[in-house]
All heavy atoms as a GROMACS GRO file, in nm:
protein
  585
    1MET      N    1   0.082  -0.120   0.000
    1MET     CA    2   0.000   0.000   0.000
    1MET      C    3   0.086   0.127   0.000
    1MET      O    4   0.055   0.223  -0.067
    1MET     CB    5  -0.091  -0.004   0.123
    1MET     CG    6  -0.200   0.097   0.117
    1MET     SD    7  -0.312   0.053  -0.014
    1MET     CE    8  -0.442   0.160   0.018
    2ALA      N    9   0.195   0.125   0.077
    2ALA     CA   10   0.282   0.242   0.081
    2ALA      C   11   0.348   0.265  -0.054
    2ALA      O   12   0.365   0.380  -0.097
    2ALA     CB   13   0.388   0.225   0.190
    3TYR      N   14   0.383   0.157  -0.124
    3TYR     CA   15   0.446   0.172  -0.255
    3TYR      C   16   0.349   0.235  -0.354
    3TYR      O   17   0.390   0.315  -0.438
    3TYR     CB   18   0.494   0.035  -0.307
    3TYR     CG   19   0.559   0.045  -0.442
    3TYR    CD1   20   0.686   0.100  -0.455
    3TYR    CD2   21   0.494   0.003  -0.558
    3TYR    CE1   22   0.747   0.111  -0.578
    3TYR    CE2   23   0.555   0.014  -0.681
    3TYR     CZ   24   0.680   0.068  -0.690
    3TYR     OH   25   0.740   0.079  -0.812
    4TYR      N   26   0.220   0.202  -0.344
    4TYR     CA   27   0.121   0.260  -0.434
    4TYR      C   28   0.116   0.411  -0.419
    4TYR      O   29   0.095   0.484  -0.516
    4TYR     CB   30  -0.017   0.199  -0.408
    4TYR     CG   31  -0.123   0.252  -0.501
    4TYR    CD1   32  -0.136   0.200  -0.629
    4TYR    CD2   33  -0.207   0.355  -0.463
    4TYR    CE1   34  -0.232   0.248  -0.716
    4TYR    CE2   35  -0.303   0.404  -0.548
    4TYR     CZ   36  -0.316   0.350  -0.675
    4TYR     OH   37  -0.410   0.399  -0.762
    5ASN      N   38   0.134   0.463  -0.297
    5ASN     CA   39   0.133   0.608  -0.275
    5ASN      C   40   0.251   0.676  -0.342
    5ASN      O   41   0.244   0.791  -0.382
    5ASN     CB   42   0.134   0.640  -0.125
    5ASN     CG   43   0.004   0.601  -0.059
    5ASN    OD1   44  -0.101   0.598  -0.123
    5ASN    ND2   45   0.010   0.570   0.069
    6ILE      N   46   0.363   0.604  -0.355
    6ILE     CA   47   0.482   0.660  -0.420
    6ILE      C   48   0.472   0.649  -0.571
    6ILE      O   49   0.499   0.744  -0.644
    6ILE     CB   50   0.608   0.588  -0.370
    6ILE    CG1   51   0.626   0.613  -0.220
    6ILE    CG2   52   0.731   0.634  -0.446
    6ILE    CD1   53   0.733   0.530  -0.156
    7ASP      N   54   0.433   0.532  -0.620
    7ASP     CA   55   0.427   0.506  -0.764
    7ASP      C   56   0.299   0.429  -0.796
    7ASP      O   57   0.300   0.307  -0.804
    7ASP     CB   58   0.550   0.427  -0.809
    7ASP     CG   59   0.559   0.416  -0.960
    7ASP    OD1   60   0.496   0.497  -1.030
    7ASP    OD2   61   0.630   0.326  -1.007
    8PRO      N   62   0.188   0.499  -0.815
    8PRO     CA   63   0.060   0.430  -0.837
    8PRO      C   64   0.057   0.356  -0.971
    8PRO      O   65   0.129   0.390  -1.063
    8PRO     CB   66  -0.043   0.541  -0.834
    8PRO     CG   67   0.032   0.665  -0.860
    8PRO     CD   68   0.173   0.643  -0.815
    9TRP      N   69  -0.026   0.255  -0.978
    9TRP     CA   70  -0.042   0.177  -1.099
    9TRP      C   71  -0.191   0.164  -1.129
    9TRP      O   72  -0.274   0.204  -1.050
    9TRP     CB   73   0.023   0.039  -1.085
    9TRP     CG   74  -0.037  -0.041  -0.974
    9TRP    CD1   75  -0.146  -0.123  -0.981
    9TRP    CD2   76   0.006  -0.046  -0.839
    9TRP    NE1   77  -0.174  -0.178  -0.860
    9TRP    CE2   78  -0.081  -0.133  -0.770
    9TRP    CE3   79   0.108   0.014  -0.768
    9TRP    CZ2   80  -0.068  -0.161  -0.635
    9TRP    CZ3   81   0.121  -0.016  -0.634
    9TRP    CH2   82   0.034  -0.102  -0.569
   10GLY      N   83  -0.222   0.112  -1.242
   10GLY     CA   84  -0.362   0.095  -1.280
   10GLY      C   85  -0.389   0.155  -1.416
   10GLY      O   86  -0.298   0.199  -1.486
   11GLY      N   87  -0.517   0.156  -1.455
   11GLY     CA   88  -0.556   0.201  -1.588
   11GLY      C   89  -0.514   0.343  -1.619
   11GLY      O   90  -0.454   0.370  -1.723
   12TYR      N   91  -0.543   0.435  -1.529
   12TYR     CA   92  -0.509   0.575  -1.556
   12TYR      C   93  -0.358   0.594  -1.559
   12TYR      O   94  -0.304   0.664  -1.644
   12TYR     CB   95  -0.573   0.667  -1.453
   12TYR     CG   96  -0.537   0.811  -1.473
   12TYR    CD1   97  -0.580   0.879  -1.587
   12TYR    CD2   98  -0.458   0.880  -1.383
   12TYR    CE1   99  -0.546   1.010  -1.609
   12TYR    CE2  100  -0.424   1.012  -1.403
   12TYR     CZ  101  -0.468   1.077  -1.516
   12TYR     OH  102  -0.434   1.207  -1.538
   13ARG      N  103  -0.289   0.531  -1.467
   13ARG     CA  104  -0.144   0.544  -1.462
   13ARG      C  105  -0.080   0.489  -1.589
   13ARG      O  106   0.010   0.550  -1.646
   13ARG     CB  107  -0.090   0.472  -1.338
   13ARG     CG  108   0.058   0.473  -1.323
   13ARG     CD  109   0.110   0.612  -1.304
   13ARG     NE  110   0.255   0.604  -1.290
   13ARG     CZ  111   0.332   0.704  -1.261
   13ARG    NH1  112   0.279   0.822  -1.243
   13ARG    NH2  113   0.460   0.689  -1.251
   14SER      N  114  -0.126   0.375  -1.635
   14SER     CA  115  -0.068   0.318  -1.756
   14SER      C  116  -0.102   0.403  -1.878
   14SER      O  117  -0.026   0.409  -1.973
   14SER     CB  118  -0.113   0.174  -1.776
   14SER     OG  119  -0.252   0.168  -1.797
   15ASP      N  120  -0.217   0.468  -1.876
   15ASP     CA  121  -0.254   0.556  -1.986
   15ASP      C  122  -0.159   0.675  -1.994
   15ASP      O  123  -0.118   0.717  -2.102
   15ASP     CB  124  -0.399   0.603  -1.969
   15ASP     CG  125  -0.454   0.666  -2.094
   15ASP    OD1  126  -0.426   0.615  -2.205
   15ASP    OD2  127  -0.524   0.768  -2.083
   16ILE      N  128  -0.123   0.730  -1.879
   16ILE     CA  129  -0.027   0.841  -1.876
   16ILE      C  130   0.109   0.795  -1.927
   16ILE      O  131   0.175   0.864  -2.005
   16ILE     CB  132  -0.015   0.900  -1.735
   16ILE    CG1  133  -0.143   0.972  -1.696
   16ILE    CG2  134   0.103   0.996  -1.725
   16ILE    CD1  135  -0.144   1.025  -1.556
   17GLN      N  136   0.152   0.675  -1.884
   17GLN     CA  137   0.280   0.623  -1.929
   17GLN      C  138   0.281   0.603  -2.080
   17GLN      O  139   0.378   0.637  -2.148
   17GLN     CB  140   0.312   0.491  -1.857
   17GLN     CG  141   0.339   0.510  -1.710
   17GLN     CD  142   0.345   0.380  -1.634
   17GLN    OE1  143   0.294   0.278  -1.680
   17GLN    NE2  144   0.404   0.383  -1.516
   18THR      N  145   0.172   0.552  -2.134
   18THR     CA  146   0.163   0.531  -2.278
   18THR      C  147   0.165   0.665  -2.351
   18THR      O  148   0.228   0.678  -2.456
   18THR     CB  149   0.035   0.453  -2.313
   18THR    OG1  150   0.035   0.331  -2.239
   18THR    CG2  151   0.026   0.425  -2.461
   19ALA      N  152   0.097   0.765  -2.297
   19ALA     CA  153   0.097   0.898  -2.359
   19ALA      C  154   0.237   0.958  -2.359
   19ALA      O  155   0.279   1.021  -2.456
   19ALA     CB  156  -0.001   0.989  -2.285
   20LYS      N  157   0.312   0.936  -2.251
   20LYS     CA  158   0.450   0.987  -2.246
   20LYS      C  159   0.537   0.918  -2.351
   20LYS      O  160   0.618   0.983  -2.417
   20LYS     CB  161   0.509   0.964  -2.107
   20LYS     CG  162   0.457   1.057  -2.003
   20LYS     CD  163   0.524   1.030  -1.869
   20LYS     CE  164   0.472   1.122  -1.762
   20LYS     NZ  165   0.537   1.097  -1.632
   21ILE      N  166   0.519   0.788  -2.366
   21ILE     CA  167   0.597   0.714  -2.466
   21ILE      C  168   0.562   0.764  -2.606
   21ILE      O  169   0.649   0.791  -2.689
   21ILE     CB  170   0.573   0.563  -2.454
   21ILE    CG1  171   0.634   0.512  -2.323
   21ILE    CG2  172   0.630   0.488  -2.573
   21ILE    CD1  173   0.594   0.370  -2.288
   22GLU      N  174   0.432   0.778  -2.632
   22GLU     CA  175   0.388   0.826  -2.763
   22GLU      C  176   0.440   0.967  -2.791
   22GLU      O  177   0.485   0.996  -2.901
   22GLU     CB  178   0.235   0.826  -2.770
   22GLU     CG  179   0.180   0.867  -2.903
   22GLU     CD  180   0.029   0.863  -2.906
   22GLU    OE1  181  -0.032   0.794  -2.823
   22GLU    OE2  182  -0.029   0.929  -2.993
   23ALA      N  183   0.437   1.054  -2.689
   23ALA     CA  184   0.488   1.190  -2.706
   23ALA      C  185   0.638   1.188  -2.734
   23ALA      O  186   0.688   1.266  -2.815
   23ALA     CB  187   0.458   1.273  -2.583
   24GLY      N  188   0.710   1.098  -2.668
   24GLY     CA  189   0.854   1.089  -2.691
   24GLY      C  190   0.888   1.039  -2.829
   24GLY      O  191   0.979   1.090  -2.895
   25ILE      N  192   0.815   0.940  -2.876
   25ILE     CA  193   0.841   0.883  -3.008
   25ILE      C  194   0.811   0.983  -3.119
   25ILE      O  195   0.885   0.995  -3.216
   25ILE     CB  196   0.761   0.753  -3.027
   25ILE    CG1  197   0.816   0.644  -2.936
   25ILE    CG2  198   0.762   0.708  -3.172
   25ILE    CD1  199   0.731   0.519  -2.932
   26THR      N  200   0.700   1.056  -3.104
   26THR     CA  201   0.658   1.147  -3.209
   26THR      C  202   0.709   1.290  -3.190
   26THR      O  203   0.676   1.378  -3.267
   26THR     CB  204   0.505   1.152  -3.217
   26THR    OG1  205   0.452   1.198  -3.092
   26THR    CG2  206   0.447   1.015  -3.249
   27SER      N  207   0.788   1.314  -3.084
   27SER     CA  208   0.840   1.448  -3.052
   27SER      C  209   0.726   1.547  -3.032
   27SER      O  210   0.735   1.664  -3.071
   27SER     CB  211   0.936   1.498  -3.160
   27SER     OG  212   1.044   1.411  -3.172
   28TYR      N  213   0.618   1.501  -2.971
   28TYR     CA  214   0.501   1.586  -2.944
   28TYR      C  215   0.534   1.682  -2.831
   28TYR      O  216   0.583   1.640  -2.726
   28TYR     CB  217   0.382   1.498  -2.907
   28TYR     CG  218   0.253   1.573  -2.884
   28TYR    CD1  219   0.184   1.629  -2.990
   28TYR    CD2  220   0.204   1.590  -2.756
   28TYR    CE1  221   0.066   1.698  -2.968
   28TYR    CE2  222   0.086   1.658  -2.734
   28TYR     CZ  223   0.017   1.712  -2.840
   28TYR     OH  224  -0.098   1.781  -2.820
   29THR      N  225   0.507   1.811  -2.848
   29THR     CA  226   0.541   1.909  -2.746
   29THR      C  227   0.419   1.968  -2.676
   29THR      O  228   0.433   2.052  -2.589
   29THR     CB  229   0.623   2.023  -2.807
   29THR    OG1  230   0.546   2.083  -2.912
   29THR    CG2  231   0.755   1.974  -2.860
   30GLY      N  232   0.300   1.923  -2.712
   30GLY     CA  233   0.179   1.976  -2.649
   30GLY      C  234   0.151   1.909  -2.515
   30GLY      O  235   0.235   1.842  -2.457
   31SER      N  236   0.029   1.926  -2.469
   31SER     CA  237  -0.013   1.869  -2.341
   31SER      C  238  -0.040   1.720  -2.356
   31SER      O  239  -0.096   1.675  -2.456
   31SER     CB  240  -0.140   1.940  -2.294
   31SER     OG  241  -0.192   1.875  -2.180
   32LEU      N  242  -0.002   1.643  -2.255
   32LEU     CA  243  -0.030   1.499  -2.258
   32LEU      C  244  -0.180   1.472  -2.255
   32LEU      O  245  -0.226   1.370  -2.305
   32LEU     CB  246   0.038   1.429  -2.141
   32LEU     CG  247   0.188   1.415  -2.148
   32LEU    CD1  248   0.240   1.342  -2.025
   32LEU    CD2  249   0.231   1.342  -2.272
   33TYR      N  250  -0.257   1.562  -2.196
   33TYR     CA  251  -0.401   1.542  -2.189
   33TYR      C  252  -0.465   1.540  -2.328
   33TYR      O  253  -0.572   1.487  -2.346
   33TYR     CB  254  -0.467   1.650  -2.102
   33TYR     CG  255  -0.431   1.633  -1.956
   33TYR    CD1  256  -0.348   1.724  -1.892
   33TYR    CD2  257  -0.479   1.525  -1.883
   33TYR    CE1  258  -0.314   1.707  -1.760
   33TYR    CE2  259  -0.445   1.508  -1.751
   33TYR     CZ  260  -0.364   1.600  -1.689
   33TYR     OH  261  -0.330   1.582  -1.557
   34ASP      N  262  -0.398   1.598  -2.426
   34ASP     CA  263  -0.450   1.595  -2.562
   34ASP      C  264  -0.443   1.457  -2.625
   34ASP      O  265  -0.520   1.426  -2.715
   34ASP     CB  266  -0.374   1.694  -2.652
   34ASP     CG  267  -0.395   1.838  -2.611
   34ASP    OD1  268  -0.495   1.866  -2.542
   34ASP    OD2  269  -0.312   1.922  -2.647
   35ILE      N  270  -0.351   1.372  -2.578
   35ILE     CA  271  -0.337   1.240  -2.640
   35ILE      C  272  -0.378   1.126  -2.546
   35ILE      O  273  -0.362   1.011  -2.582
   35ILE     CB  274  -0.192   1.219  -2.691
   35ILE    CG1  275  -0.090   1.240  -2.581
   35ILE    CG2  276  -0.164   1.305  -2.810
   35ILE    CD1  277   0.053   1.212  -2.625
   36LEU      N  278  -0.430   1.158  -2.428
   36LEU     CA  279  -0.482   1.053  -2.340
   36LEU      C  280  -0.605   0.989  -2.404
   36LEU      O  281  -0.683   1.056  -2.471
   36LEU     CB  282  -0.517   1.109  -2.203
   36LEU     CG  283  -0.401   1.144  -2.112
   36LEU    CD1  284  -0.452   1.211  -1.985
   36LEU    CD2  285  -0.320   1.023  -2.077
   37SER      N  286  -0.624   0.860  -2.378
   37SER     CA  287  -0.737   0.792  -2.440
   37SER      C  288  -0.869   0.820  -2.370
   37SER      O  289  -0.975   0.792  -2.423
   37SER     CB  290  -0.712   0.641  -2.443
   37SER     OG  291  -0.701   0.591  -2.311
   38PHE      N  292  -0.865   0.874  -2.248
   38PHE     CA  293  -0.988   0.914  -2.180
   38PHE      C  294  -0.962   1.039  -2.098
   38PHE      O  295  -0.847   1.070  -2.066
   38PHE     CB  296  -1.043   0.802  -2.092
   38PHE     CG  297  -0.955   0.763  -1.978
   38PHE    CD1  298  -0.967   0.823  -1.854
   38PHE    CD2  299  -0.858   0.665  -1.992
   38PHE    CE1  300  -0.886   0.787  -1.749
   38PHE    CE2  301  -0.777   0.628  -1.887
   38PHE     CZ  302  -0.790   0.690  -1.765
   39ASN      N  303  -1.066   1.111  -2.066
   39ASN     CA  304  -1.055   1.235  -1.990
   39ASN      C  305  -1.044   1.202  -1.842
   39ASN      O  306  -1.136   1.144  -1.785
   39ASN     CB  307  -1.178   1.321  -2.018
   39ASN     CG  308  -1.166   1.459  -1.956
   39ASN    OD1  309  -1.073   1.488  -1.882
   39ASN    ND2  310  -1.262   1.543  -1.985
   40PRO      N  311  -0.935   1.240  -1.775
   40PRO     CA  312  -0.920   1.207  -1.634
   40PRO      C  313  -1.011   1.286  -1.542
   40PRO      O  314  -1.040   1.244  -1.432
   40PRO     CB  315  -0.773   1.239  -1.606
   40PRO     CG  316  -0.739   1.342  -1.706
   40PRO     CD  317  -0.820   1.309  -1.828
   41ASN      N  318  -1.057   1.400  -1.586
   41ASN     CA  319  -1.145   1.484  -1.505
   41ASN      C  320  -1.269   1.523  -1.586
   41ASN      O  321  -1.284   1.637  -1.627
   41ASN     CB  322  -1.071   1.611  -1.461
   41ASN     CG  323  -0.951   1.580  -1.378
   41ASN    OD1  324  -0.957   1.498  -1.289
   41ASN    ND2  325  -0.840   1.646  -1.406
   42PRO      N  326  -1.359   1.429  -1.608
   42PRO     CA  327  -1.476   1.464  -1.689
   42PRO      C  328  -1.568   1.561  -1.615
   42PRO      O  329  -1.595   1.545  -1.498
   42PRO     CB  330  -1.544   1.328  -1.710
   42PRO     CG  331  -1.501   1.245  -1.595
   42PRO     CD  332  -1.363   1.293  -1.560
   43LEU      N  333  -1.610   1.663  -1.685
   43LEU     CA  334  -1.700   1.762  -1.630
   43LEU      C  335  -1.820   1.777  -1.723
   43LEU      O  336  -1.807   1.764  -1.844
   43LEU     CB  337  -1.631   1.898  -1.618
   43LEU     CG  338  -1.518   1.911  -1.518
   43LEU    CD1  339  -1.452   2.047  -1.531
   43LEU    CD2  340  -1.566   1.890  -1.378
   44PRO      N  341  -1.935   1.809  -1.666
   44PRO     CA  342  -2.051   1.837  -1.752
   44PRO      C  343  -2.025   1.964  -1.835
   44PRO      O  344  -1.949   2.052  -1.795
   44PRO     CB  345  -2.165   1.860  -1.653
   44PRO     CG  346  -2.118   1.810  -1.521
   44PRO     CD  347  -1.968   1.811  -1.524
   45ALA      N  348  -2.088   1.971  -1.949
   45ALA     CA  349  -2.069   2.085  -2.039
   45ALA      C  350  -2.104   2.217  -1.972
   45ALA      O  351  -2.038   2.318  -1.994
   45ALA     CB  352  -2.152   2.066  -2.165
   46GLU      N  353  -2.208   2.217  -1.887
   46GLU     CA  354  -2.249   2.341  -1.819
   46GLU      C  355  -2.139   2.390  -1.726
   46GLU      O  356  -2.112   2.510  -1.717
   46GLU     CB  357  -2.377   2.319  -1.737
   46GLU     CG  358  -2.496   2.268  -1.815
   46GLU     CD  359  -2.496   2.117  -1.829
   46GLU    OE1  360  -2.449   2.046  -1.739
   46GLU    OE2  361  -2.543   2.071  -1.934
   47GLN      N  362  -2.074   2.297  -1.656
   47GLN     CA  363  -1.968   2.337  -1.564
   47GLN      C  364  -1.846   2.387  -1.639
   47GLN      O  365  -1.780   2.481  -1.596
   47GLN     CB  366  -1.932   2.221  -1.472
   47GLN     CG  367  -1.848   2.263  -1.354
   47GLN     CD  368  -1.836   2.153  -1.250
   47GLN    OE1  369  -1.883   2.042  -1.270
   47GLN    NE2  370  -1.773   2.185  -1.140
   48ILE      N  371  -1.815   2.326  -1.751
   48ILE     CA  372  -1.702   2.373  -1.833
   48ILE      C  373  -1.729   2.515  -1.880
   48ILE      O  374  -1.642   2.602  -1.873
   48ILE     CB  375  -1.678   2.278  -1.952
   48ILE    CG1  376  -1.629   2.142  -1.902
   48ILE    CG2  377  -1.580   2.339  -2.052
   48ILE    CD1  378  -1.622   2.036  -2.009
   49GLU      N  379  -1.851   2.539  -1.927
   49GLU     CA  380  -1.888   2.673  -1.974
   49GLU      C  381  -1.885   2.774  -1.859
   49GLU      O  382  -1.837   2.886  -1.876
   49GLU     CB  383  -2.027   2.668  -2.036
   49GLU     CG  384  -2.070   2.800  -2.098
   49GLU     CD  385  -2.207   2.789  -2.164
   49GLU    OE1  386  -2.245   2.679  -2.207
   49GLU    OE2  387  -2.276   2.892  -2.172
   50LYS      N  388  -1.932   2.733  -1.742
   50LYS     CA  389  -1.933   2.822  -1.626
   50LYS      C  390  -1.791   2.859  -1.586
   50LYS      O  391  -1.764   2.976  -1.556
   50LYS     CB  392  -2.004   2.751  -1.510
   50LYS     CG  393  -2.028   2.836  -1.390
   50LYS     CD  394  -2.106   2.757  -1.284
   50LYS     CE  395  -2.132   2.839  -1.161
   50LYS     NZ  396  -2.206   2.765  -1.059
   51ARG      N  397  -1.699   2.763  -1.588
   51ARG     CA  398  -1.560   2.792  -1.554
   51ARG      C  399  -1.496   2.884  -1.656
   51ARG      O  400  -1.417   2.972  -1.621
   51ARG     CB  401  -1.480   2.663  -1.544
   51ARG     CG  402  -1.508   2.584  -1.420
   51ARG     CD  403  -1.417   2.465  -1.411
   51ARG     NE  404  -1.442   2.389  -1.289
   51ARG     CZ  405  -1.369   2.288  -1.249
   51ARG    NH1  406  -1.266   2.248  -1.322
   51ARG    NH2  407  -1.398   2.225  -1.138
   52ALA      N  408  -1.526   2.863  -1.783
   52ALA     CA  409  -1.470   2.947  -1.888
   52ALA      C  410  -1.519   3.091  -1.873
   52ALA      O  411  -1.440   3.186  -1.888
   52ALA     CB  412  -1.507   2.892  -2.025
   53LYS      N  413  -1.648   3.109  -1.842
   53LYS     CA  414  -1.701   3.244  -1.822
   53LYS      C  415  -1.638   3.310  -1.701
   53LYS      O  416  -1.604   3.429  -1.706
   53LYS     CB  417  -1.853   3.238  -1.804
   53LYS     CG  418  -1.928   3.216  -1.932
   53LYS     CD  419  -2.078   3.217  -1.908
   53LYS     CE  420  -2.154   3.189  -2.036
   53LYS     NZ  421  -2.299   3.190  -2.015
   54ALA      N  422  -1.618   3.235  -1.592
   54ALA     CA  423  -1.556   3.290  -1.472
   54ALA      C  424  -1.412   3.332  -1.501
   54ALA      O  425  -1.367   3.438  -1.454
   54ALA     CB  426  -1.562   3.190  -1.358
   55ALA      N  427  -1.340   3.252  -1.578
   55ALA     CA  428  -1.203   3.287  -1.614
   55ALA      C  429  -1.199   3.412  -1.700
   55ALA      O  430  -1.113   3.499  -1.683
   55ALA     CB  431  -1.137   3.170  -1.686
   56GLN      N  432  -1.293   3.424  -1.793
   56GLN     CA  433  -1.300   3.542  -1.880
   56GLN      C  434  -1.331   3.667  -1.799
   56GLN      O  435  -1.271   3.773  -1.819
   56GLN     CB  436  -1.405   3.521  -1.990
   56GLN     CG  437  -1.418   3.637  -2.085
   56GLN     CD  438  -1.296   3.657  -2.172
   56GLN    OE1  439  -1.213   3.568  -2.187
   56GLN    NE2  440  -1.284   3.774  -2.230
   57ILE      N  441  -1.424   3.656  -1.704
   57ILE     CA  442  -1.460   3.770  -1.618
   57ILE      C  443  -1.339   3.813  -1.535
   57ILE      O  444  -1.310   3.932  -1.524
   57ILE     CB  445  -1.581   3.735  -1.530
   57ILE    CG1  446  -1.707   3.726  -1.616
   57ILE    CG2  447  -1.598   3.837  -1.418
   57ILE    CD1  448  -1.828   3.671  -1.543
   58ALA      N  449  -1.268   3.716  -1.478
   58ALA     CA  450  -1.149   3.748  -1.397
   58ALA      C  451  -1.044   3.817  -1.482
   58ALA      O  452  -0.980   3.914  -1.438
   58ALA     CB  453  -1.093   3.622  -1.334
   59LYS      N  454  -1.025   3.770  -1.606
   59LYS     CA  455  -0.927   3.831  -1.695
   59LYS      C  456  -0.965   3.975  -1.727
   59LYS      O  457  -0.882   4.066  -1.722
   59LYS     CB  458  -0.917   3.750  -1.824
   59LYS     CG  459  -0.822   3.808  -1.926
   59LYS     CD  460  -0.824   3.730  -2.055
   59LYS     CE  461  -0.742   3.802  -2.161
   59LYS     NZ  462  -0.762   3.746  -2.292
   60LEU      N  463  -1.092   3.998  -1.757
   60LEU     CA  464  -1.138   4.133  -1.790
   60LEU      C  465  -1.127   4.226  -1.669
   60LEU      O  466  -1.094   4.345  -1.684
   60LEU     CB  467  -1.282   4.129  -1.842
   60LEU     CG  468  -1.299   4.062  -1.978
   60LEU    CD1  469  -1.447   4.047  -2.011
   60LEU    CD2  470  -1.227   4.139  -2.086
   61GLU      N  471  -1.154   4.175  -1.549
   61GLU     CA  472  -1.140   4.258  -1.429
   61GLU      C  473  -0.994   4.297  -1.406
   61GLU      O  474  -0.966   4.412  -1.370
   61GLU     CB  475  -1.195   4.183  -1.307
   61GLU     CG  476  -1.347   4.176  -1.305
   61GLU     CD  477  -1.400   4.094  -1.190
   61GLU    OE1  478  -1.322   4.025  -1.120
   61GLU    OE2  479  -1.523   4.098  -1.168
   62ARG      N  480  -0.901   4.203  -1.428
   62ARG     CA  481  -0.758   4.235  -1.414
   62ARG      C  482  -0.717   4.342  -1.514
   62ARG      O  483  -0.646   4.437  -1.481
   62ARG     CB  484  -0.673   4.110  -1.433
   62ARG     CG  485  -0.667   4.019  -1.315
   62ARG     CD  486  -0.558   3.913  -1.333
   62ARG     NE  487  -0.564   3.842  -1.460
   62ARG     CZ  488  -0.635   3.732  -1.483
   62ARG    NH1  489  -0.708   3.681  -1.387
   62ARG    NH2  490  -0.634   3.674  -1.601
   63GLU      N  491  -0.762   4.326  -1.639
   63GLU     CA  492  -0.728   4.424  -1.741
   63GLU      C  493  -0.786   4.561  -1.709
   63GLU      O  494  -0.722   4.664  -1.732
   63GLU     CB  495  -0.777   4.376  -1.878
   63GLU     CG  496  -0.701   4.258  -1.932
   63GLU     CD  497  -0.758   4.205  -2.062
   63GLU    OE1  498  -0.864   4.254  -2.107
   63GLU    OE2  499  -0.697   4.112  -2.118
   64THR      N  500  -0.908   4.563  -1.656
   64THR     CA  501  -0.971   4.689  -1.618
   64THR      C  502  -0.894   4.757  -1.506
   64THR      O  503  -0.872   4.880  -1.510
   64THR     CB  504  -1.117   4.665  -1.574
   64THR    OG1  505  -1.187   4.603  -1.682
   64THR    CG2  506  -1.186   4.795  -1.537
   65GLN      N  507  -0.850   4.680  -1.408
   65GLN     CA  508  -0.772   4.737  -1.298
   65GLN      C  509  -0.639   4.792  -1.349
   65GLN      O  510  -0.594   4.898  -1.306
   65GLN     CB  511  -0.749   4.633  -1.190
   65GLN     CG  512  -0.873   4.598  -1.112
   65GLN     CD  513  -0.851   4.482  -1.015
   65GLN    OE1  514  -0.743   4.423  -1.012
   65GLN    NE2  515  -0.952   4.450  -0.938
   66GLN      N  516  -0.574   4.721  -1.440
   66GLN     CA  517  -0.447   4.767  -1.495
   66GLN      C  518  -0.466   4.896  -1.573
   66GLN      O  519  -0.386   4.990  -1.562
   66GLN     CB  520  -0.386   4.661  -1.585
   66GLN     CG  521  -0.336   4.540  -1.509
   66GLN     CD  522  -0.291   4.428  -1.603
   66GLN    OE1  523  -0.317   4.430  -1.723
   66GLN    NE2  524  -0.225   4.327  -1.546
   67MET      N  525  -0.574   4.905  -1.649
   67MET     CA  526  -0.600   5.025  -1.726
   67MET      C  527  -0.633   5.142  -1.634
   67MET      O  528  -0.591   5.255  -1.658
   67MET     CB  529  -0.714   5.002  -1.826
   67MET     CG  530  -0.729   5.115  -1.926
   67MET     SD  531  -0.848   5.078  -2.054
   67MET     CE  532  -0.760   4.954  -2.146
   68ALA      N  533  -0.708   5.115  -1.528
   68ALA     CA  534  -0.741   5.221  -1.433
   68ALA      C  535  -0.613   5.275  -1.367
   68ALA      O  536  -0.602   5.396  -1.344
   68ALA     CB  537  -0.838   5.168  -1.327
   69LYS      N  538  -0.519   5.188  -1.338
   69LYS     CA  539  -0.392   5.234  -1.279
   69LYS      C  540  -0.314   5.320  -1.377
   69LYS      O  541  -0.249   5.416  -1.338
   69LYS     CB  542  -0.308   5.113  -1.238
   69LYS     CG  543  -0.357   5.044  -1.114
   69LYS     CD  544  -0.267   4.926  -1.079
   69LYS     CE  545  -0.321   4.850  -0.962
   69LYS     NZ  546  -0.239   4.731  -0.930
   70MET      N  547  -0.322   5.288  -1.506
   70MET     CA  548  -0.251   5.366  -1.606
   70MET      C  549  -0.305   5.508  -1.613
   70MET      O  550  -0.228   5.604  -1.628
   70MET     CB  551  -0.264   5.301  -1.744
   70MET     CG  552  -0.180   5.179  -1.763
   70MET     SD  553  -0.195   5.094  -1.922
   70MET     CE  554  -0.265   5.210  -2.033
   71PHE      N  555  -0.436   5.524  -1.602
   71PHE     CA  556  -0.496   5.656  -1.614
   71PHE      C  557  -0.506   5.730  -1.481
   71PHE      O  558  -0.545   5.844  -1.476
   71PHE     CB  559  -0.634   5.647  -1.678
   71PHE     CG  560  -0.628   5.608  -1.824
   71PHE    CD1  561  -0.666   5.483  -1.866
   71PHE    CD2  562  -0.580   5.697  -1.918
   71PHE    CE1  563  -0.660   5.446  -1.998
   71PHE    CE2  564  -0.571   5.662  -2.050
   71PHE     CZ  565  -0.612   5.536  -2.092
   72ASP      N  566  -0.471   5.664  -1.373
   72ASP     CA  567  -0.480   5.724  -1.240
   72ASP      C  568  -0.344   5.780  -1.198
   72ASP      O  569  -0.307   5.779  -1.083
   72ASP     CB  570  -0.529   5.622  -1.139
   72ASP     CG  571  -0.574   5.686  -1.010
   72ASP    OD1  572  -0.617   5.803  -1.014
   72ASP    OD2  573  -0.566   5.620  -0.905
   73VAL      N  574  -0.268   5.830  -1.292
   73VAL     CA  575  -0.134   5.882  -1.267
   73VAL      C  576  -0.141   6.020  -1.204
   73VAL      O  577  -0.056   6.058  -1.124
   73VAL     CB  578  -0.050   5.886  -1.398
   73VAL    CG1  579   0.086   5.944  -1.374
   73VAL    CG2  580  -0.042   5.748  -1.457
   74ALA      N  581  -0.242   6.097  -1.234
   74ALA     CA  582  -0.253   6.235  -1.188
   74ALA      C  583  -0.271   6.246  -1.044
   74ALA      O  584  -0.239   6.231  -0.948
   74ALA     CB  585  -0.375   6.302  -1.251
   0.00000   0.00000   0.00000
């Protein structure tokens, strides 16, 4: 059991190992999640969309704050 905590095995683990081998053979430089045979963190479409909107809102708020600092020089 202690060894499993250090180096886990199983379907997902072997899938990651296979993806690493495939990436090495083909000189793939992208994310390993793009070539995994299954999604390790499946989410409903609504939740994916909700997270994307939240990320976009956070980005726009940061940009707005940066722009406000630029014009608040006076």
